[in-house]
C-alpha positions in Angstrom: 4.0 -2.4 -22.9 6.0 -3.3 -19.3 5.9 0.0 -18.2 2.0 -0.5 -18.6 2.1 -3.3 -16.9 3.7 -1.2 -13.7 1.6 1.7 -14.3 -1.7 -0.1 -14.3 -0.6 -2.4 -11.1 0.8 0.9 -9.4 -2.6 2.5 -10.4 -4.9 -0.3 -8.5 -2.9 -0.6 -5.7 -3.6 3.0 -4.9 -7.2 3.1 -5.8 -7.1 -0.5 -3.0 -5.0 2.0 0.0 -7.6 4.6 -0.4 -10.7 2.5 -0.1 -9.0 0.7 2.6 -8.2 4.1 4.4 -12.1 5.0 3.8 -12.6 1.8 5.6 -10.8 2.4 8.2 -11.9 6.2 8.8 -15.7 4.4 9.1 -14.7 2.3 11.8 -13.0 5.3 13.7 -15.4 7.2 13.6 -17.4 4.3 15.3 -15.2 3.8 18.0 -14.7 8.1 18.7 -18.2 7.8 19.3 -18.6 4.6 21.2 -15.8 5.9 23.7 -17.8 9.4 23.5 -21.1 7.8 24.4 -22.1 9.7 21.0 -25.1 7.6 19.2 -25.6 10.8 16.3 -22.0 10.2 15.8 -21.8 6.2 15.5 -25.3 6.3 13.2 -23.2 8.4 10.4 -21.2 5.3 10.0 -24.2 2.5 10.4 -27.0 1.8 8.3 -30.5 1.7 9.5 -31.4 -1.9 9.4 -27.3 -2.7 11.0 -27.6 -6.0 12.9 -25.4 -6.9 15.8 -24.4 -10.6 17.3 -22.4 -11.5 20.1 -20.9 -14.7 20.6 -19.7 -14.9 24.5 -17.2 -18.1 25.0 -17.2 -19.4 28.5 -15.9 -22.9 29.1 -17.9 -23.1 32.0 -21.4 -22.0 31.0 -20.8 -22.9 27.2 -21.2 -21.0 24.4 -24.1 -18.0 23.8 -24.7 -16.3 20.5 -27.3 -13.1 21.8 -28.8 -10.2 19.3 -29.1 -7.0 19.7 -31.6 -4.6 17.5 -29.5 -1.0 16.3 -32.0 0.6 18.6 -31.0 -1.3 21.4 -27.6 -0.5 20.8 -27.7 3.4 20.6 -30.1 3.1 23.9 -27.4 1.1 25.5 -24.6 3.4 24.4 -26.5 6.6 25.6 -27.5 5.7 29.2 -24.0 4.4 30.0 -23.4 6.0 33.5 -20.9 9.3 33.1 -19.3 7.4 36.4 -18.1 4.2 34.0 -15.3 4.4 32.4 -14.3 1.8 29.0 -12.5 1.5 26.6 -12.0 -0.9 23.9 -8.5 -1.2 22.3 -8.4 -2.5 19.0 -4.8 -4.4 18.5 -4.5 -4.7 14.9 -6.6 -4.9 12.1 -7.2 -6.4 8.4 -9.4 -4.7 5.8 -10.6 -6.9 3.0 -12.8 -5.2 -0.2 -14.3 -6.9 -2.9 -16.3 -4.1 -5.2 -18.9 -2.3 -2.6 -18.3 -5.0 0.4 -15.9 -4.7 2.8 -14.8 -6.8 5.6 -13.2 -5.4 9.2 -11.8 -7.8 11.6 -9.9 -6.6 14.7 -8.7 -8.7 17.7 -9.5 -6.0 20.9 -9.4 -5.9 24.6 -12.2 -3.7 26.5 -11.6 -2.3 29.5 -13.9 -1.5 32.1 -13.0 0.8 34.8 -9.0 0.5 33.7 -9.7 -3.0 34.6 -9.4 -5.9 31.7 -13.6 -7.0 31.4 -12.5 -9.4 28.0 -11.1 -9.6 24.9 -12.1 -11.1 21.5 -12.5 -9.9 17.6 -14.6 -7.9 16.4 -16.1 -8.4 12.4 -18.0 -5.3 10.7 -19.0 -6.0 7.6 -19.5 -2.6 5.8 -21.6 -1.6 2.2 -20.9 1.1 0.4 -23.9 3.6 -0.4 -22.8 6.3 -3.1 -19.9 7.8 -1.1 -19.7 6.3 2.2 -18.9 3.1 4.0 -21.8 2.1 6.2 -21.7 -0.6 8.3 -24.2 -3.0 7.9 -23.6 -5.9 10.5 -21.3 -6.6 13.1 -20.4 -9.6 15.5 -18.0 -10.0 18.3 -16.8 -12.3 20.6 -16.5 -12.1 24.5 -13.9 -14.3 26.9 -13.3 -13.4 30.1 
């Protein structure tokens, strides 16, 4: 009987790890597309009705919540000047999954032309649609 429990929990651990790797892969594809300014690649891991929000934090100006449509987001990525170099460095991440919903929490640093622009946290909510994880919600904090 004890052997069955060990096998059962080992199997659960393997399934959970595989799911986390699938979620991580979707996020990696998102950032590959982001850094390459490739909206087609980004769209492969995003839901059609993805919600995007940002929280700008400022001691002098106060906090501000802003919304962006997926269409506006894709346009902003596609129209970034070739002269602008940017990189978003993910410092760490945590993935949580419950059934067909996943949450990805990742502190980051954003560099513009090799200079630190701002820091914050990205959070992605994903939905497992058929056999792939799609980003349905993205919110980030931004502070100088």
